[in-house]
C-alpha positions in Angstrom: 0.2 0.2 -0.1 1.5 3.2 -1.4 0.5 6.6 0.3 1.7 9.7 -1.0 2.2 13.1 0.3 -1.7 15.0 1.1 -1.9 17.5 -1.6 -4.3 20.6 -2.1 -6.3 19.8 -4.6 -9.0 21.7 -6.9 -12.9 22.4 -7.1 -14.9 23.8 -9.5 -11.9 25.9 -11.1 -10.7 27.1 -7.7 -7.5 25.6 -6.6 -6.9 25.2 -2.7 -3.3 25.9 -1.2 -1.2 26.6 1.7 -2.3 30.3 2.3 -6.1 29.0 1.9 -5.2 26.2 5.1 -4.5 28.2 8.7 -4.3 24.6 10.0 -1.2 22.9 8.4 -3.8 19.8 7.7 -1.9 18.1 4.6 0.8 16.1 7.1 -1.8 15.2 10.3 -3.8 14.3 7.6 -1.6 12.0 6.1 -0.4 10.0 9.2 -4.1 9.9 10.6 -4.9 8.0 7.3 -1.8 6.1 8.1 -2.6 5.2 11.6 -5.4 4.1 10.7 -4.2 1.9 8.0 -1.4 0.2 9.4 -3.9 -1.8 11.2 -4.6 -3.5 7.8 -1.6 -3.2 5.8 2.0 -4.2 6.9 3.5 -1.7 4.8 2.0 2.5 4.2 4.9 3.8 2.2 5.3 7.4 0.3 6.0 5.7 -2.8 7.3 2.0 -4.6 10.8 1.4 -3.4 12.8 0.1 -6.5 11.8 -3.6 -7.4 8.7 -2.9 -5.5 5.6 -2.7 -7.3 2.6 -1.0 -6.0 0.0 -3.2 -4.8 -2.3 -0.2 -4.0 -2.0 3.8 -4.3 -4.2 6.0 -2.7 -4.0 9.9 -3.6 -6.0 12.0 -1.5 -6.4 15.7 -2.3 -8.4 18.2 -0.3 -10.6 20.1 -2.0 -11.8 22.7 1.2 -10.6 23.5 4.3 -13.1 25.9 6.5 -12.2 27.0 9.6 -13.9 30.6 11.0 -12.8 31.3 14.3 -13.2 30.0 17.9 -16.4 28.3 18.2 -17.1 28.3 14.5 -17.1 25.7 12.1 -14.3 23.7 11.1 -14.8 21.5 7.8 -12.5 19.6 5.7 -13.2 18.5 2.8 -11.1 15.3 0.8 -11.3 13.5 -2.8 -9.4 10.1 -2.8 -8.5 8.3 -5.1 -7.2 4.5 -5.2 -5.5 2.6 -7.7 -5.5 -1.1 -8.0 -3.6 -2.9 -10.5 -6.4 -4.3 -13.1 -8.6 -2.8 -11.8 -10.1 0.7 -12.7 -9.9 3.3 -9.9 -12.1 3.6 -6.9 -13.0 7.5 -6.1 -14.5 8.9 -2.5 -15.0 11.7 -1.2 -15.3 12.9 2.7 -16.6 15.9 4.4 -16.4 16.4 8.3 -17.3 19.0 10.6 -17.1 19.9 14.4 -18.1 22.5 15.9 -16.9 23.8 19.4 -19.5 24.5 22.0 -19.8 27.6 23.6 -19.2 26.0 27.4 -15.7 24.8 25.9 -14.5 27.9 24.5 -11.4 28.7 26.7 -8.7 31.9 26.0 -6.4 29.0 24.5 -9.6 27.6 21.9 -8.2 28.7 18.2 -9.8 28.1 14.8 -7.5 25.2 14.9 -8.5 23.5 17.9 -11.1 21.8 16.8 -9.2 20.3 13.6 -7.6 17.5 15.4 -11.2 15.6 16.0 -12.3 16.7 12.1 -8.9 14.9 11.1 -8.8 12.1 13.0 -12.6 11.5 11.9 -11.0 11.5 8.2 -8.4 8.9 8.7 -11.3 6.7 10.0 -13.3 7.5 6.7 -11.0 6.5 4.6 -10.0 3.0 6.3 -13.3 2.3 6.6 -13.9 3.0 2.8 -10.8 1.0 2.2 -12.2 -2.2 3.4 -14.5 -1.9 0.7 -13.4 0.5 -1.9 -16.8 1.3 -4.3 -16.4 3.9 -6.6 -18.0 7.5 -6.1 -18.8 7.0 -2.5 -19.3 10.2 -0.5 -19.6 10.3 3.4 -20.7 13.3 5.7 -19.2 12.9 8.8 -18.3 8.9 8.7 -22.3 8.4 7.5 
């Protein structure tokens, strides 16, 4: 199983970039997916090594990120493509969102405070889809 770096994608003609991401989502998202998939796959590497064929290649693009303010919505939308030898690619979309309850907001709360829960949830969503990678599946908050 190969899992290259998570990248910013393009949606409806608009390209997402690091400037749109106040919380630095790609690396923690890749790690969350990798952690979830390690339970199922022995090796989750970034790219195939010399003399090794990639049985599976999972590419993940971040399509949208919303972080408003402490207590506002934190949303991440991803698009994943699983390339499998001898089979057509399977595509998957997932959206996760969290609102920090007003009672939980402290002086240390930032717009990125809820991002960890969103990222971990997306890792679970990808692993769940990978058990049976049906093309065209979309999940919202894991359902």
